[in-house]
C-alpha positions as CSV (number, residue, x, y, z in Angstrom):
1,M,-19.9,47.5,-48.0
2,N,-19.4,45.1,-50.9
3,R,-16.5,42.8,-51.4
4,I,-15.6,39.6,-53.2
5,I,-14.2,36.7,-51.3
6,M,-12.3,33.7,-52.8
7,G,-12.0,30.4,-51.0
8,P,-10.2,28.6,-49.5
9,A,-8.2,31.7,-48.3
10,S,-11.4,33.7,-47.6
11,S,-14.0,31.0,-47.1
12,A,-17.8,31.3,-47.4
13,I,-18.2,29.7,-44.0
14,E,-16.3,32.6,-42.4
15,A,-18.6,35.2,-44.1
16,I,-21.6,33.2,-42.9
17,R,-20.2,33.3,-39.3
18,L,-19.8,37.0,-39.4
19,A,-23.3,37.5,-40.9
20,S,-24.9,35.4,-38.2
21,Q,-23.1,37.3,-35.5
22,R,-24.2,40.6,-37.0
23,F,-27.9,39.6,-37.0
24,E,-28.2,38.1,-33.5
25,G,-31.7,36.7,-33.1
26,G,-32.4,37.4,-36.8
27,R,-33.2,35.4,-39.9
28,A,-31.3,33.4,-42.5
29,R,-32.7,32.4,-45.9
30,I,-30.5,29.9,-47.8
31,V,-30.9,28.9,-51.4
32,V,-28.5,26.2,-52.8
33,A,-28.3,23.8,-55.6
34,W,-27.0,20.9,-53.4
35,A,-26.7,20.2,-49.7
36,R,-24.5,17.5,-48.0
37,D,-24.6,16.6,-44.3
38,D,-21.1,17.8,-43.7
39,G,-21.9,21.2,-45.1
40,V,-25.2,21.5,-43.2
41,S,-23.4,20.5,-40.0
42,R,-20.7,23.1,-40.4
43,L,-23.3,25.8,-41.2
44,F,-25.3,25.1,-38.0
45,N,-22.0,24.9,-36.1
46,V,-20.9,28.4,-37.0
47,I,-24.4,29.9,-36.8
48,G,-25.0,28.4,-33.3
49,N,-27.8,30.2,-31.5
50,H,-27.2,33.5,-33.2
51,I,-30.0,33.0,-35.8
52,T,-33.5,32.1,-34.5
53,R,-35.3,31.7,-37.8
54,M,-33.8,29.7,-40.7
55,E,-35.4,28.9,-44.1
56,F,-33.8,26.6,-46.6
57,L,-34.6,26.1,-50.3
58,V,-32.5,23.2,-51.7
59,G,-32.2,21.8,-55.2
60,I,-32.5,18.1,-55.8
61,N,-31.2,17.8,-59.4
62,E,-28.5,15.2,-60.2
63,R,-28.9,13.5,-56.8
64,G,-26.5,16.1,-55.4
65,T,-28.5,16.5,-52.2
66,T,-28.4,13.8,-49.5
67,V,-30.9,12.1,-47.2
68,E,-28.8,13.0,-44.2
69,A,-28.6,16.7,-45.1
70,L,-32.3,17.1,-45.3
71,L,-32.9,15.2,-42.1
72,R,-30.4,17.3,-40.2
73,I,-32.1,20.5,-41.4
74,L,-35.5,19.1,-40.2
75,Q,-33.9,18.2,-36.8
76,Q,-32.9,21.8,-36.3
77,Q,-36.5,22.9,-36.6
78,A,-35.7,24.9,-39.8
79,S,-38.2,25.5,-42.6
80,L,-37.3,23.3,-45.6
81,R,-38.3,23.3,-49.2
82,V,-36.8,21.5,-52.2
83,F,-36.9,22.6,-55.8
84,F,-37.1,20.4,-58.9
85,K,-38.3,21.4,-62.4
86,H,-36.7,19.0,-64.8
87,S,-33.8,16.6,-65.0
88,S,-32.3,18.5,-67.9
89,Q,-32.7,21.9,-66.2
90,T,-30.5,22.1,-63.1
91,F,-31.4,24.3,-60.2
92,H,-28.1,25.9,-59.5
93,P,-28.1,29.1,-57.3
94,K,-26.1,29.7,-54.1
95,I,-27.5,32.5,-51.9
96,Y,-27.0,33.1,-48.2
97,W,-29.2,36.0,-47.0
98,F,-29.2,37.3,-43.5
99,D,-31.3,40.1,-41.9
100,D,-33.0,41.0,-38.6
101,G,-36.3,39.5,-39.6
102,T,-38.4,42.6,-39.5
103,L,-40.9,43.3,-42.3
104,E,-39.4,46.6,-43.7
105,T,-35.8,46.0,-42.7
106,E,-33.0,47.8,-44.6
107,L,-30.3,45.8,-42.9
108,A,-28.9,42.7,-44.6
109,T,-25.9,40.6,-45.5
110,V,-26.2,38.9,-48.8
111,I,-23.7,36.3,-50.0
112,V,-24.0,35.2,-53.6
113,G,-21.5,33.1,-55.4
114,S,-20.6,29.5,-56.2
115,S,-20.6,27.9,-52.7
116,N,-22.9,25.0,-52.3
117,L,-23.9,23.8,-48.8
118,T,-21.0,21.3,-48.7
119,T,-17.6,21.3,-47.0
120,G,-16.0,21.8,-50.4
121,G,-18.3,24.7,-51.2
122,L,-18.0,26.4,-47.8
123,I,-14.3,25.7,-47.0
124,T,-11.9,23.8,-49.2
125,N,-12.8,24.5,-52.8
126,F,-11.8,27.5,-54.9
127,E,-15.2,29.3,-54.7
128,A,-15.9,33.0,-55.3
129,S,-18.7,35.0,-53.7
130,L,-19.9,38.6,-53.6
131,V,-20.6,39.7,-50.0
132,A,-22.9,42.7,-49.8
133,E,-23.4,44.3,-46.3
134,I,-26.2,46.8,-46.3
135,E,-26.4,49.3,-43.5
136,A,-29.6,51.4,-42.8
137,D,-27.7,54.6,-42.1
138,T,-25.6,54.5,-45.3
139,I,-28.1,52.7,-47.6
140,T,-28.1,53.8,-51.2
141,E,-30.7,53.4,-54.0
142,Y,-28.5,50.6,-55.4
143,D,-28.8,48.8,-52.0
144,R,-32.6,49.2,-52.1
145,V,-32.7,47.7,-55.6
146,L,-30.6,44.8,-54.4
147,L,-33.0,44.2,-51.5
148,R,-36.1,44.4,-53.7
149,S,-34.6,41.9,-56.2
150,M,-33.7,39.5,-53.3
151,H,-37.3,39.7,-52.0
152,A,-38.6,39.1,-55.6
153,I,-36.3,36.1,-56.1
154,W,-37.2,34.5,-52.8
155,D,-40.9,35.0,-53.3
156,S,-40.9,33.6,-56.8
157,L,-39.0,30.5,-55.7
158,A,-41.0,30.0,-52.5
159,N,-44.2,30.2,-54.4
160,S,-43.1,28.2,-57.5
161,P,-45.1,25.2,-58.5
162,Y,-41.8,23.3,-58.6
163,T,-41.0,24.0,-55.0
164,H,-42.2,21.4,-52.5
165,K,-42.4,21.7,-48.7
166,I,-40.5,19.1,-46.7
167,A,-42.2,18.9,-43.2
168,A,-41.4,15.5,-41.9
169,D,-39.1,12.5,-42.3
170,E,-41.7,10.8,-44.4
171,D,-41.2,13.5,-47.1
172,V,-37.5,12.8,-47.2
173,R,-38.1,9.1,-47.5
174,R,-40.4,9.6,-50.5
175,L,-37.7,11.7,-52.2
176,Y,-35.1,9.0,-51.6
177,E,-37.3,6.1,-52.8
178,A,-38.3,8.1,-55.9
179,G,-34.5,8.5,-56.7
180,Y,-34.3,12.3,-56.3
181,I,-31.8,12.2,-53.4
182,E,-29.0,9.9,-52.4
183,C,-27.5,8.7,-49.1
184,E,-24.0,10.0,-48.1
185,H,-22.1,6.7,-48.5
186,E,-23.4,6.3,-52.1
187,L,-22.3,9.8,-53.1
188,R,-18.8,9.2,-51.5
189,R,-18.4,6.0,-53.5
190,E,-19.3,7.8,-56.7
191,R,-16.9,10.6,-56.0
192,R,-14.1,8.2,-55.3
193,R,-14.7,6.5,-58.7
194,A,-14.7,9.9,-60.5
195,T,-11.5,11.3,-58.8
196,R,-9.7,8.0,-59.4
197,R,-10.0,8.7,-63.1
198,N,-8.9,12.3,-62.9
199,K,-5.2,12.1,-62.1
200,P,-3.0,15.2,-62.5
201,L,-0.4,15.1,-65.3
202,R,3.1,14.5,-64.0
203,D,4.5,17.9,-65.3
204,L,1.7,19.9,-63.6
205,P,2.2,21.0,-60.0
206,S,-0.5,19.7,-57.6
207,A,-1.3,19.7,-53.9
208,P,-4.1,18.2,-51.8
209,P,-6.8,20.5,-50.5
210,P,-6.6,21.9,-46.9
211,R,-8.1,19.6,-44.3
212,P,-11.2,21.2,-42.7
213,P,-11.3,21.2,-38.9
214,A,-13.3,18.5,-37.2
215,I,-16.5,19.7,-35.6
216,G,-17.5,16.6,-33.7
217,V,-21.1,16.2,-34.9
218,A,-22.9,12.9,-34.3
219,P,-24.2,11.1,-37.4
220,V,-27.8,11.9,-38.3
221,N,-30.3,9.2,-37.5
222,I,-32.1,7.9,-40.6
223,P,-35.6,6.7,-39.5
224,F,-36.3,4.6,-42.6
225,P,-34.5,1.8,-44.5
226,L,-32.3,2.9,-47.4
227,Q,-33.8,0.6,-49.9
228,R,-35.5,1.3,-53.3
229,E,-37.9,-0.8,-55.2
230,I,-36.9,-1.8,-58.7
231,P,-38.9,0.3,-61.2
232,E,-41.4,-1.7,-63.2
233,D,-40.0,-0.8,-66.6
234,T,-36.5,-2.1,-65.7
235,A,-37.6,-5.2,-63.7
236,G,-36.7,-7.5,-66.7
237,E,-33.1,-6.4,-66.5
238,Q,-32.7,-8.3,-63.3
239,E,-33.6,-11.6,-64.9
240,D,-31.4,-13.9,-66.8
241,P,-31.8,-14.1,-70.6
242,I,-34.0,-16.8,-71.9
243,G,-32.0,-20.0,-72.4
244,A,-29.1,-19.0,-70.1
245,I,-27.6,-21.9,-68.3
246,P,-25.8,-21.4,-65.0
247,L,-22.1,-22.2,-65.0
248,P,-21.2,-25.4,-63.0
249,D,-18.7,-23.6,-60.7
250,R,-19.2,-20.1,-59.3
251,F,-16.4,-17.7,-59.6
252,F,-15.9,-14.0,-58.8
253,V,-14.6,-11.4,-61.2
254,R,-13.4,-7.9,-60.4
255,T,-11.3,-5.1,-61.9
256,L,-7.8,-4.5,-60.6
257,T,-7.1,-0.8,-59.8
258,D,-3.8,0.9,-59.4
259,N,-4.0,0.4,-55.7
260,D,-4.6,-3.3,-56.1
261,V,-1.5,-3.7,-58.3
262,A,0.6,-1.7,-55.8
263,K,-0.5,-3.9,-53.0
264,L,0.2,-7.1,-55.0
265,R,3.7,-5.8,-55.7
266,G,4.4,-5.1,-52.0
267,R,3.9,-1.3,-52.2
268,P,1.4,0.6,-50.0
269,G,-2.1,0.3,-51.4
270,T,-5.5,-1.0,-50.7
271,F,-7.8,-3.6,-52.2
272,E,-10.9,-1.9,-53.5
273,P,-13.9,-4.0,-54.6
274,D,-15.4,-3.3,-58.0
275,L,-19.0,-2.2,-57.0
276,G,-20.1,-0.9,-60.4
277,E,-23.2,-2.5,-62.0
278,M,-22.2,-4.6,-65.0
279,A,-23.7,-7.3,-67.1
280,R,-22.7,-10.0,-64.6
281,N,-24.8,-8.2,-61.9
282,R,-27.9,-8.0,-64.1
283,F,-27.7,-11.7,-65.3
284,P,-26.3,-13.6,-62.4
285,A,-27.0,-17.1,-63.6
286,F,-25.4,-16.5,-67.0
287,W,-22.2,-15.1,-65.4
288,G,-22.1,-17.4,-62.4
289,W,-22.5,-14.4,-60.2
290,P,-24.3,-14.8,-56.8
291,D,-27.8,-13.2,-56.6
292,N,-26.9,-11.1,-53.5
């Protein structure tokens, strides 16, 4: 049986729940462009102990995948690979494939659509997916073509020279220090900046997204420091220009946001520090900006 689901009314996480219950003790193979810790946590929460073998293939373009997401997958003893071919060619599929794990199986649930391994992709966003449920007793030639194409896609990705096995925390650390992945708090900060700029027009109706249920998962432990070395080719940007003279008195400069102005005028609001890198951060002595 094939059907199309559309979130958030018919979420991908519910289709995943049903697929995992259908294949008790079976296998799941997951291919996504990006993974965040909240999405990975929710996926394991609904799958529970139904699936005994899990294989992940996750893209790392555009720093959309996080340190915490990869570490949590490793902690669940799942097989993990990452894919990266080029910075200007994004790896962008979203496939959730469940079966009983046997070699010649003709049973499967395949979910293909737009849902990344994030809370937005799985629950709150407007995401569309095709859910194909293949039964052995009613299988058609079209179903067999689908299964053969899924095997071919998986094999080509798993054996690609651009696919890299992630077997230990050290592999995740190397990806982070090389700048391929980001930590969760940095991505949240970037998203806040972006959404602050995208405000709905007053004459267009708007409403906030549904709030996903809490699942009570403990934060993942990061076994290495979240610090990166300054690349050699940009090291000079951290130094003051030749001839710059430090100002006699230090002072701090920041940008006022709408929230700041509201707070200053006595309305509800929050003070939000300007954390973007600007010229004053790169040349601290010239701007009178502290070096830390």
